[in-house]
C-alpha positions as CSV (number, residue, x, y, z in Angstrom):
1,M,18.9,49.7,-6.3
2,K,16.8,48.6,-9.3
3,I,20.1,46.4,-10.4
4,K,20.2,45.2,-6.5
5,K,16.3,44.3,-7.1
6,W,16.8,42.9,-10.1
7,L,19.5,40.6,-8.9
8,V,17.5,39.4,-5.4
9,F,14.5,38.5,-7.8
10,L,16.8,36.8,-10.5
11,L,18.4,34.5,-7.9
12,L,14.8,33.8,-5.5
13,P,13.7,30.9,-8.3
14,A,17.3,29.0,-8.5
15,F,16.9,29.0,-4.1
16,T,13.8,28.0,-4.5
17,L,14.7,25.2,-6.6
18,C,17.3,23.7,-4.7
19,A,15.4,23.8,-2.0
20,E,12.9,21.9,-3.4
21,S,15.0,19.2,-4.9
22,K,15.5,18.0,-0.7
23,S,11.7,16.5,-1.2
24,V,11.2,13.6,-2.6
25,H,7.1,12.7,-3.7
26,V,6.5,9.4,-3.5
27,A,3.2,7.6,-4.3
28,V,2.1,4.8,-1.8
29,A,-0.5,2.2,-2.1
30,A,-3.1,2.5,0.8
31,N,-2.6,-0.6,2.5
32,F,1.4,0.1,3.1
33,S,0.8,3.7,4.9
34,K,1.6,3.0,8.6
35,T,4.8,1.0,7.3
36,M,5.9,3.9,4.9
37,Q,5.0,6.2,7.8
38,S,7.8,4.4,10.2
39,L,10.3,3.8,7.3
40,V,10.2,7.3,6.1
41,L,11.2,8.2,10.3
42,E,13.7,6.3,9.9
43,F,15.3,7.2,6.7
44,E,15.0,10.8,7.4
45,K,17.0,10.3,10.9
46,T,20.3,10.3,8.6
47,S,19.2,11.4,5.9
48,D,19.3,15.4,4.2
49,Y,16.1,14.4,2.1
50,Q,12.6,14.9,3.2
51,I,10.0,12.8,1.5
52,A,6.3,13.9,0.9
53,L,4.1,11.1,1.1
54,S,0.7,10.5,-0.9
55,F,-1.8,7.5,-0.4
56,G,-4.5,6.0,-2.1
57,S,-5.2,3.1,-4.3
58,S,-2.3,1.7,-6.7
59,G,-4.9,1.9,-9.7
60,K,-5.5,5.6,-9.3
61,F,-1.9,6.2,-8.8
62,Y,-1.2,4.7,-12.4
63,A,-3.5,6.5,-13.9
64,Q,-2.4,10.1,-12.3
65,I,1.5,8.9,-13.4
66,R,0.6,8.3,-16.8
67,Q,-1.0,11.5,-17.3
68,G,1.8,13.2,-16.1
69,A,1.7,13.6,-12.1
70,P,4.5,14.7,-10.8
71,Y,5.6,11.6,-8.3
72,E,9.3,10.4,-8.3
73,L,8.9,6.7,-6.4
74,F,5.7,4.4,-7.1
75,F,5.3,1.9,-4.5
76,S,2.0,0.0,-6.1
77,A,-0.1,-3.0,-3.6
78,D,0.9,-5.2,-6.9
79,Q,2.9,-6.0,-10.0
80,A,0.2,-5.1,-12.6
81,K,0.7,-1.0,-12.4
82,P,4.6,-1.1,-12.4
83,D,4.5,-3.5,-15.2
84,A,2.4,-1.8,-17.3
85,L,4.1,1.5,-16.6
86,Q,7.3,-0.4,-17.7
87,K,6.1,-1.1,-20.4
88,D,4.6,2.3,-21.4
89,G,8.6,3.7,-20.9
90,L,7.6,5.7,-17.7
91,V,10.2,3.6,-15.1
92,I,13.8,2.9,-15.1
93,A,13.5,-0.7,-15.6
94,S,16.3,-1.3,-13.0
95,S,14.8,0.1,-10.3
96,R,11.8,-2.5,-9.7
97,F,11.8,-4.5,-6.9
98,T,9.2,-6.6,-5.0
99,Y,9.7,-4.4,-1.7
100,A,6.9,-6.5,0.0
101,I,4.1,-9.4,0.1
102,G,1.1,-8.6,1.5
103,R,-1.4,-10.8,3.7
104,L,-5.2,-10.7,3.7
105,A,-7.4,-10.5,7.1
106,L,-10.9,-10.4,7.3
107,W,-11.8,-8.2,10.4
108,S,-15.2,-7.4,12.2
109,A,-15.3,-4.8,14.5
110,R,-18.8,-6.1,16.3
111,P,-18.3,-7.3,19.6
112,D,-20.4,-10.7,19.5
113,F,-18.1,-11.5,16.1
114,S,-15.0,-11.9,18.8
115,N,-13.1,-14.9,17.8
116,K,-15.9,-16.0,15.3
117,V,-14.7,-13.8,12.5
118,E,-14.1,-17.0,10.2
119,T,-17.4,-18.8,11.1
120,K,-19.6,-16.1,10.4
121,F,-17.9,-15.2,7.4
122,K,-18.2,-19.3,6.1
123,N,-21.9,-19.6,6.8
124,S,-22.5,-16.1,5.5
125,L,-24.3,-14.7,9.2
126,F,-23.3,-11.2,8.4
127,N,-25.0,-8.4,6.8
128,K,-22.2,-6.1,4.9
129,L,-18.9,-7.4,3.3
130,A,-16.8,-4.6,3.1
131,I,-14.2,-5.5,-0.5
132,A,-11.4,-2.8,-1.9
133,N,-12.5,-2.6,-5.3
134,P,-10.4,-4.7,-7.1
135,K,-10.3,-2.9,-10.6
136,L,-7.9,-0.7,-8.1
137,A,-7.0,-2.5,-5.1
138,P,-5.1,-5.4,-5.9
139,Y,-6.5,-6.4,-2.2
140,G,-9.7,-6.4,-3.1
141,T,-8.5,-8.9,-6.4
142,A,-7.2,-11.1,-3.4
143,A,-10.8,-11.2,-1.6
144,L,-12.6,-12.3,-4.7
145,E,-9.9,-15.0,-5.1
146,V,-10.8,-16.1,-1.4
147,L,-14.4,-15.9,-2.5
148,T,-13.7,-18.1,-5.4
149,H,-11.8,-20.5,-3.6
150,L,-14.5,-21.2,-1.1
151,E,-16.9,-21.1,-3.5
152,L,-19.1,-18.3,-1.6
153,I,-19.1,-15.4,-4.5
154,D,-23.1,-15.9,-5.0
155,V,-23.8,-16.0,-1.7
156,T,-22.2,-12.9,-0.7
157,R,-22.7,-10.7,-3.8
158,P,-25.6,-9.1,-2.5
159,K,-24.0,-8.0,0.8
160,W,-21.0,-6.8,-1.1
161,V,-19.8,-2.8,-0.2
162,R,-16.8,-1.6,-2.1
163,G,-14.5,0.7,-0.9
164,E,-12.5,2.6,-3.2
165,N,-9.0,1.4,-1.6
166,I,-8.2,-0.8,1.1
167,A,-8.1,2.3,3.3
168,Q,-12.2,3.1,2.9
169,T,-12.5,-0.6,3.1
170,Y,-11.5,-0.3,6.5
171,Q,-13.1,2.7,7.6
172,F,-16.8,0.6,6.5
173,V,-16.0,-2.1,9.1
174,S,-14.6,0.4,11.9
175,S,-17.7,2.5,11.3
176,G,-20.1,-0.4,11.7
177,N,-21.4,0.2,7.9
178,A,-20.0,-3.7,7.2
179,D,-19.9,-6.2,9.8
180,L,-16.8,-7.8,7.9
181,G,-14.5,-6.6,5.8
182,F,-11.1,-8.0,4.2
183,I,-8.1,-5.8,4.7
184,A,-4.7,-5.7,5.0
185,L,-2.9,-7.5,8.0
186,S,-0.4,-4.4,8.3
187,Q,-3.5,-2.4,9.1
188,L,-4.6,-4.0,12.9
189,I,-0.6,-4.2,13.4
190,S,1.3,-2.0,15.5
191,I,5.7,-2.5,16.0
192,N,6.0,-5.8,17.0
193,K,2.1,-6.6,18.1
194,V,-1.2,-6.8,17.1
195,K,-3.6,-3.6,18.2
196,K,-5.8,-4.2,21.0
197,I,-8.9,-4.6,19.3
198,H,-11.5,-3.4,22.0
199,Q,-14.4,-5.1,19.8
200,G,-14.3,-7.6,17.6
201,S,-11.6,-9.7,15.8
202,Y,-9.9,-11.2,12.8
203,W,-9.5,-14.1,10.7
204,L,-5.6,-14.1,8.7
205,V,-6.6,-15.9,5.7
206,P,-4.1,-18.9,4.5
207,D,-2.3,-18.0,1.9
208,K,-3.0,-20.5,-0.4
209,M,-6.6,-19.3,-1.0
210,H,-4.8,-16.1,-3.1
211,R,-2.3,-15.6,-5.4
212,P,0.8,-13.7,-3.5
213,I,0.2,-10.4,-2.9
214,K,3.6,-9.2,-4.9
215,Q,4.6,-5.2,-4.3
216,D,6.5,-3.9,-6.3
217,A,8.1,-0.2,-6.1
218,V,9.6,1.5,-9.3
219,L,11.2,5.0,-9.9
220,L,9.9,7.3,-12.4
221,R,11.5,8.1,-15.3
222,S,10.8,11.6,-14.9
223,A,13.0,11.6,-11.9
224,A,16.0,9.5,-13.0
225,K,18.6,12.5,-12.2
226,S,16.4,12.5,-8.3
227,L,19.6,11.6,-6.3
228,G,16.8,11.8,-3.0
229,A,14.9,9.4,-5.2
230,K,17.2,7.2,-5.3
231,A,18.7,7.2,-1.8
232,F,15.7,6.5,-0.4
233,L,15.2,3.1,-2.8
234,D,18.8,2.1,-1.4
235,F,17.1,2.4,2.3
236,M,14.5,0.5,1.3
237,H,17.3,-2.5,0.7
238,T,18.4,-2.2,3.8
239,D,18.4,-4.7,6.8
240,K,16.8,-2.1,8.7
241,A,13.9,-1.2,6.3
242,Q,13.5,-4.8,5.9
243,N,12.6,-5.6,9.5
244,I,10.3,-2.8,10.0
245,I,8.4,-3.9,7.0
246,A,8.3,-7.6,7.9
247,E,7.4,-6.0,11.8
248,Y,4.4,-4.9,9.6
249,G,3.1,-8.3,9.3
250,Y,4.5,-8.3,5.4
251,L,6.2,-11.5,3.8
252,S,9.6,-11.4,2.1
253,L,9.9,-13.0,-1.2
254,D,12.6,-15.1,0.5
255,S,10.0,-16.2,3.2
256,L,7.4,-17.3,0.2
257,D,6.2,-20.4,-0.6
258,V,6.3,-21.2,-4.3
259,G,3.7,-23.5,-4.2
260,Q,1.5,-21.0,-2.7
261,D,-0.1,-19.5,-6.3
262,L,-3.6,-20.7,-7.1
């Protein structure tokens, strides 16, 4: 009996490891959360692998990955963090690709701002402006570029409230703590149509006002042998995945006008 008990004990870790290998741990920029959830639902319909998602700012994920966080894939909101990780030798360089190009929107939940967001913004007729922290979130960097382009940095600076990421920026506006906020267009979109916003409206910022928000994904070197991670990356290159991404308001490299760079 003792021998059998020890045999069961020794087999348990191996069985657990096998089960865990079916789960792929993915770090995802906050702006891409709803889109990624839709992608995972589609992927898991025909795959034996399960995707475990973590959402947050690209800057924090970058720091965590450098400290050894056990992610296998990283979907950043920019190219700078994947590039830095590549220079650190922490990613498989050949896996890197631009999975989406984000679009910036200025949104208000206030009913009296309906269809007047751009006018209220340019005339500084608002109380607080929510912006994602540009040190952590690329959409925050893009927001600053827009303010610079319109020469509104000095005028609006006293009214800024900063979110750690684009999701927190959205919350500032939806809760009424800020009249306006620069967010990702994808946060206002459900499949195939813009949400029916009962209060307020948004202004789609012209792409020429900021550099393209190119978002790159990478396979981490620590997960080089992860079949699940590779399977999910392969799925991301399919037409089905690309169509889902487009439905959430993102652009592709093919649709980007090269003349948009500042």
